[in-house]
C-alpha positions in Angstrom: 2.8 -50.5 16.5 -0.3 -52.8 15.8 -1.3 -55.0 18.3 -3.2 -57.8 16.5 -4.6 -60.9 18.3 -5.3 -63.9 15.6 -7.9 -66.5 16.7 -6.4 -68.9 18.9 -7.7 -71.8 16.7 -6.0 -70.2 13.4 -2.6 -70.1 15.2 -2.7 -73.5 16.7 -4.0 -74.8 13.3 -1.4 -72.9 11.2 1.7 -74.1 13.6 0.5 -77.7 13.2 0.4 -77.5 9.5 3.8 -75.7 9.3 5.7 -78.3 11.2 9.2 -77.1 12.5 8.2 -73.4 11.8 8.5 -72.3 15.6 12.2 -73.4 15.4 12.7 -70.8 12.8 13.6 -67.0 13.1 11.2 -64.3 14.2 11.6 -62.8 10.9 10.9 -66.0 9.1 7.7 -67.0 11.4 6.2 -63.4 11.0 6.5 -63.6 7.5 5.1 -66.9 7.1 2.1 -65.9 9.2 1.7 -62.3 7.1 2.0 -64.2 3.8 -0.8 -66.6 4.7 -2.8 -63.3 5.0 -5.2 -64.3 7.6 -7.6 -61.2 8.7 -5.4 -58.3 10.1 -2.4 -60.3 9.9 0.1 -58.0 7.8 -2.4 -55.9 6.4 -1.2 -52.6 7.8 2.5 -52.2 7.8 2.9 -51.4 3.7 -0.1 -49.1 3.7 1.3 -47.0 6.3 4.9 -47.1 5.2 3.7 -45.6 2.1 2.2 -42.9 4.0 5.7 -42.5 5.8 5.7 -44.3 8.9 7.9 -46.6 10.3 5.7 -49.6 11.4 6.0 -52.8 13.3 3.0 -55.4 13.9 2.9 -57.8 16.9 0.8 -60.9 17.9 0.7 -61.4 21.3 -1.2 -64.3 21.7 1.0 -65.8 19.3 3.1 -67.7 21.9 5.7 -69.6 19.4 6.5 -66.0 17.7 6.6 -64.0 21.0 9.0 -66.5 22.5 11.5 -66.3 19.7 11.4 -62.8 19.6 12.1 -62.6 23.2 15.0 -64.9 22.9 16.6 -63.3 19.7 16.1 -59.6 21.5 16.6 -60.4 25.3 18.4 -63.8 25.3 15.7 -64.9 28.0 12.4 -67.0 28.1 10.1 -64.5 29.2 6.7 -64.9 30.3 4.5 -64.3 27.1 2.5 -61.7 29.3 5.9 -59.4 29.4 7.1 -59.8 25.7 4.4 -57.2 24.5 5.7 -54.4 26.8 9.6 -55.3 25.8 8.8 -54.9 22.3 6.8 -51.6 23.0 9.9 -50.4 24.8 12.3 -51.7 21.9 10.2 -50.0 19.0 9.1 -46.7 21.2 5.8 -46.4 19.2 4.3 -42.8 18.9 1.0 -44.7 17.7 -0.4 -47.8 19.1 -3.4 -49.3 17.4 -4.9 -52.6 18.6 -8.0 -55.0 17.2 -8.8 -56.0 21.0 -10.0 -53.5 23.3 -11.4 -56.3 25.6 -8.1 -57.3 26.6 -6.1 -53.9 26.3 -8.6 -52.0 27.9 -8.5 -48.8 30.4 -6.0 -50.3 33.2 -3.9 -51.5 30.6 -3.5 -48.0 28.8 -3.3 -46.1 32.1 -0.1 -48.2 33.3 1.1 -48.4 29.7 1.3 -44.2 29.1 3.1 -44.4 32.8 5.7 -46.7 31.5 5.9 -45.4 28.2 5.5 -41.6 28.2 6.5 -41.5 24.4 3.6 -43.0 23.6 1.5 -40.2 21.7 -1.9 -41.8 20.8 -3.8 -45.4 21.5 -6.3 -46.3 19.0 -8.7 -49.2 19.5 -10.6 -51.0 16.8 -14.0 -52.6 17.5 -16.2 -54.6 14.8 -17.9 -57.2 17.2 -19.9 -57.5 20.4 -17.0 -58.3 22.6 -16.6 -54.9 24.4 -17.3 -53.2 27.6 -18.3 -49.5 26.9 -17.1 -48.5 30.4 -13.5 -49.5 30.0 -12.4 -48.0 26.9 -12.8 -44.3 28.1 -8.8 -43.7 27.8 -8.6 -44.4 24.5 -7.5 -41.6 22.3 -9.5 -42.8 19.4 -11.9 -45.7 18.7 -12.6 -46.8 15.4 -15.4 -49.2 14.6 -17.1 -50.8 11.5 -20.6 -50.0 12.7 -23.1 -46.7 13.4 -24.5 -48.8 16.2 -21.7 -49.5 17.8 -20.6 -45.9 17.5 -23.9 -44.6 19.1 -23.4 -46.7 21.9 -19.6 -45.9 22.5 -19.8 -42.0 22.1 -21.4 -41.6 25.5 -18.0 -42.9 27.0 -15.6 -41.7 24.4 -16.2 -38.9 22.2 -13.7 -39.6 19.5 -15.3 -42.6 17.5 -15.1 -42.7 14.0 -16.5 -45.1 11.2 -13.5 -47.1 9.5 -15.1 -50.1 7.5 -13.0 -53.1 7.0 -11.7 -53.8 3.6 -9.2 -56.1 1.2 -5.8 -57.3 1.6 -4.7 -56.8 -2.2 -1.4 -59.3 -1.0 -4.1 -62.0 -1.4 -4.3 -61.7 -5.1 -0.4 -62.5 -5.2 -0.9 -65.7 -3.8 -4.4 -66.7 -5.0 -4.7 -67.2 -8.8 -7.9 -66.4 -10.6 -9.7 -69.8 -11.7 -11.2 -69.4 -15.3 -13.4 -72.6 -14.7 -15.2 -71.9 -11.5 -17.4 -74.6 -10.0 -21.2 -73.8 -10.6 -21.7 -74.1 -6.8 -21.9 -71.5 -3.9 -20.0 -71.7 -0.7 -20.5 -70.5 3.0 -17.3 -70.0 5.1 -17.4 -68.7 8.7 -18.2 -69.3 12.4 -22.0 -70.3 13.9 -21.3 -68.9 17.6 -24.1 -68.5 20.0 -25.3 -66.1 22.4 -26.8 -62.6 22.1 -25.4 -60.5 19.2 -23.7 -63.6 17.7 -24.8 -65.7 14.6 -28.6 -67.0 15.6 -29.9 -65.7 12.5 -27.0 -67.5 10.5 -27.7 -70.4 12.5 -31.3 -70.7 11.2 -30.8 -69.4 7.5 -28.2 -72.3 7.0 -30.4 -74.8 8.6 -33.3 -73.8 6.2 -30.8 -73.9 3.2 -29.9 -77.5 4.4 -33.4 -78.8 5.3 -34.3 -77.6 1.2 -31.3 -79.4 -0.2 -30.1 -76.3 -1.2 -26.8 -76.6 -3.4 -23.8 -74.9 -1.2 -20.9 -76.0 0.6 -20.8 -75.3 4.3 -17.1 -74.6 5.9 -17.2 -73.8 9.7 -15.2 -74.5 13.2 -18.6 -75.9 14.0 -17.8 -78.9 12.5 -16.7 -80.0 15.5 -19.4 -79.2 17.8 -20.9 -82.1 19.9 -24.4 -81.5 21.4 -23.6 -83.2 24.7 -20.2 -80.8 24.7 -22.5 -77.6 23.8 -25.1 -78.3 26.6 -22.4 -79.0 29.1 -20.2 -76.0 28.0 -23.3 -73.7 28.1 -24.2 -74.7 31.8 -20.7 -74.1 32.9 -20.5 -70.7 31.5 -23.9 -69.2 32.7 -22.9 -70.9 36.0 -19.4 -68.9 36.1 -21.7 -65.7 34.7 -24.2 -66.2 37.9 -21.3 -66.8 40.5 -19.5 -63.3 39.2 -22.8 -61.4 39.2 -22.8 -62.6 42.8 -19.2 -62.0 43.7 -19.4 -58.3 42.0 -21.6 -57.4 44.7 -19.0 -57.8 47.2 -17.5 -54.3 47.3 -14.0 -55.5 47.8 -14.2 -57.7 44.8 -16.2 -55.7 42.8 -12.8 -53.4 41.6 -10.7 -56.9 40.8 -13.6 -58.4 38.9 -14.5 -55.1 36.9 -10.5 -54.7 36.0 -9.9 -58.2 35.1 -10.0 -59.0 31.1 -11.5 -62.1 32.0 -14.9 -60.6 32.7 -15.7 -58.9 29.5 -15.6 -62.3 28.1 -18.4 -63.7 30.3 -20.5 -60.5 29.7 -22.7 -62.5 27.0 -22.8 -66.0 28.8 -25.6 -65.1 30.6 -27.9 -65.1 27.4 -26.5 -68.7 26.3 -29.2 -70.9 25.6 -29.4 -74.7 25.7 -30.4 -75.3 22.2 -29.0 -78.5 20.6 -27.2 -77.9 17.5 -29.2 -78.8 14.1 -27.9 -82.4 13.2 -28.7 -82.2 9.7 -26.7 -78.9 9.4 -23.9 -80.5 11.4 -23.6 -83.5 9.1 -23.3 -80.9 6.1 -20.5 -78.8 7.6 -16.9 -79.1 6.5 -13.6 -78.2 8.0 -13.1 -74.7 8.6 -10.3 -73.3 6.4 -8.0 -70.3 7.3 -5.8 -67.9 5.4 -4.8 -68.6 1.7 -6.2 -72.1 1.9 -9.3 -70.6 2.2 -9.1 -68.0 -0.4 -7.9 -70.7 -2.7 -10.8 -72.7 -2.0 -13.1 -69.3 -2.4 -11.9 -68.8 -5.8 -13.1 -72.5 -6.9 -16.5 -71.2 -6.7 -18.6 -68.9 -8.4 -20.2 -67.1 -5.6 -20.3 -67.0 -1.9 -22.9 -66.7 1.0 -22.7 -64.1 3.3 -24.7 -63.9 6.5 -23.7 -61.2 8.9 -23.6 -61.9 12.7 -26.9 -60.3 14.8 -24.7 -57.5 16.0 -24.8 -55.5 13.0 -28.7 -54.9 12.8 -29.3 -53.2 9.5 -26.0 -52.5 8.8 -23.5 -54.2 6.3 -19.8 -54.3 7.9 -18.0 -57.7 8.1 -14.8 -58.8 6.2 -16.5 -61.4 4.1 -17.9 -58.5 2.0 -14.4 -57.4 0.8 -12.7 -60.9 1.0 -15.4 -62.4 -1.5 -15.8 -59.7 -3.9 -11.8 -58.8 -3.7 -11.4 -62.2 -5.2 -13.8 -61.5 -8.2 -16.1 -64.2 -6.7 -19.9 -63.2 -6.9 -21.6 -62.2 -3.4 -24.8 -63.2 -2.3 -25.5 -61.2 0.9 -28.3 -60.0 3.3 -30.0 -57.2 2.6 -28.8 -54.0 4.7 -29.4 -50.4 4.5 -25.6 -49.6 3.7 -24.8 -52.4 1.0 -25.3 -49.2 -1.2 -22.4 -47.5 0.2 -20.2 -50.3 -0.6 -21.2 -51.7 -3.9 -23.6 -51.0 -6.9 -26.9 -53.3 -7.6 -24.9 -54.7 -10.4 -22.1 -55.7 -8.4 -23.7 -57.9 -5.7 -27.0 -59.7 -5.0 -29.0 -59.5 -1.9 -31.7 -61.2 -0.4 -34.1 -60.4 2.7 -35.5 -63.6 3.8 -34.8 -67.2 3.8 -36.8 -68.1 0.6 -35.3 -65.1 -1.3 -31.7 -66.4 -0.5 -32.7 -69.8 -1.7 -34.1 -68.6 -5.0 -31.2 -66.8 -5.5 -28.9 -69.3 -4.9 -30.7 -71.2 -7.6 -30.6 -67.9 -10.2 -26.8 -68.5 -9.6 -26.6 -71.7 -10.4 -28.9 -71.1 -13.6 -26.8 -67.8 -14.7 -22.8 -68.5 -14.0 -21.8 -66.4 -16.3 -23.8 -63.2 -15.4 -22.8 -64.1 -11.6 -19.1 -64.1 -12.7 -19.7 -60.7 -14.5 -21.2 -59.5 -11.1 -18.4 -60.8 -9.1 -15.7 -59.1 -11.7 -17.4 -55.7 -11.6 -17.4 -55.8 -7.8 -13.7 -56.8 -7.7 -12.8 -53.6 -9.9 -14.7 -51.6 -7.3 -12.9 -53.4 -4.2 -9.5 -52.7 -5.6 -10.2 -48.8 -6.2 -11.9 -48.1 -3.3 -11.9 -50.8 -0.7 -8.2 -51.6 0.4 -6.2 -51.2 3.2 -4.3 -48.5 1.9 -7.7 -46.6 1.3 -8.5 -47.2 5.1 -5.0 -46.2 6.5 -5.5 -42.7 4.4 -9.0 -42.4 5.9 -7.4 -43.4 9.7 -4.5 -40.9 9.1 -6.9 -38.0 8.1 -9.5 -38.9 10.9 -6.7 -38.6 13.4 -5.2 -35.4 12.3 -8.3 -33.7 12.0 -9.8 -34.4 15.3 
């Protein structure tokens, strides 16, 4: 069983875009989400089925989908927090894998194994800074896309393995390749603040905008409002300070540490009161997700990738494989392990703001060469970096441990 938690923003937008979907059957709703190919939605089932497993993937934070499952399988309107356990009881998985260790932490694992002794292994996947090393000791295996995260975790959980992200080949079934791409570059992604988030990304995009670089920017930051940013920052910092005072009270400490909300507040203390660059804000377009995003991406000759601060000198994010899997030329920040995934004739790299701007200009002047690089990278990705490749890797790791 795969326990996947897609962004709430995405789920809300998807149901709003697909009016009436929440009235359909569970199978219809689930299929619609999976076919939209957002992040990990629907990526693991087919690869593991090819390897001989019976699978079920669930999205516990997708309220409409979950409540439909409950009505169809229990004839009751259950509280959203209870439905996942009902699904586990129904499917009786030998192995559970989740992408959200901050919610599904050690206390959850302990309770789960008591209630459901048929579960043999619980696997967590981490590829961001949102986790607590002290609350993932009970996982049988931790998978991560970053060596730096592995080094932090291994002191608390010795069964940590590197499993990079990958390309969902179902995207190619939905998005037709464009023969006449825009001779332009695209960036898509968040611009979140806080320690190990998107500080460098925000500065680079601001630089490109200030230099009138020919780039289209799609981001959730489209809706940012400076007054709200300052207000929310103030509220979050005060919550962080309050929690760190309360945690000093002995009888409250255990309650706070065992609450999943605590893991969300860990980074709030590092938030800064910086207003958002107005020029950058004016150049942002509404965020796109799923197939709508990939259709848009396929219109461009190249895409800019800027990793979050958490990665340090490592390449790791999903955009590496989404862009190249679609045959689009990838311009990405220089990382020591880029060569682990791509050859120099498959991607372009930059080491600083100025070089990034120069490489964008080169792409504009050399669209045919850029397309050739994108297609070369695509061939590599479809051979070596799909979720079927990763499923085989995961199976080998947990078998040999």
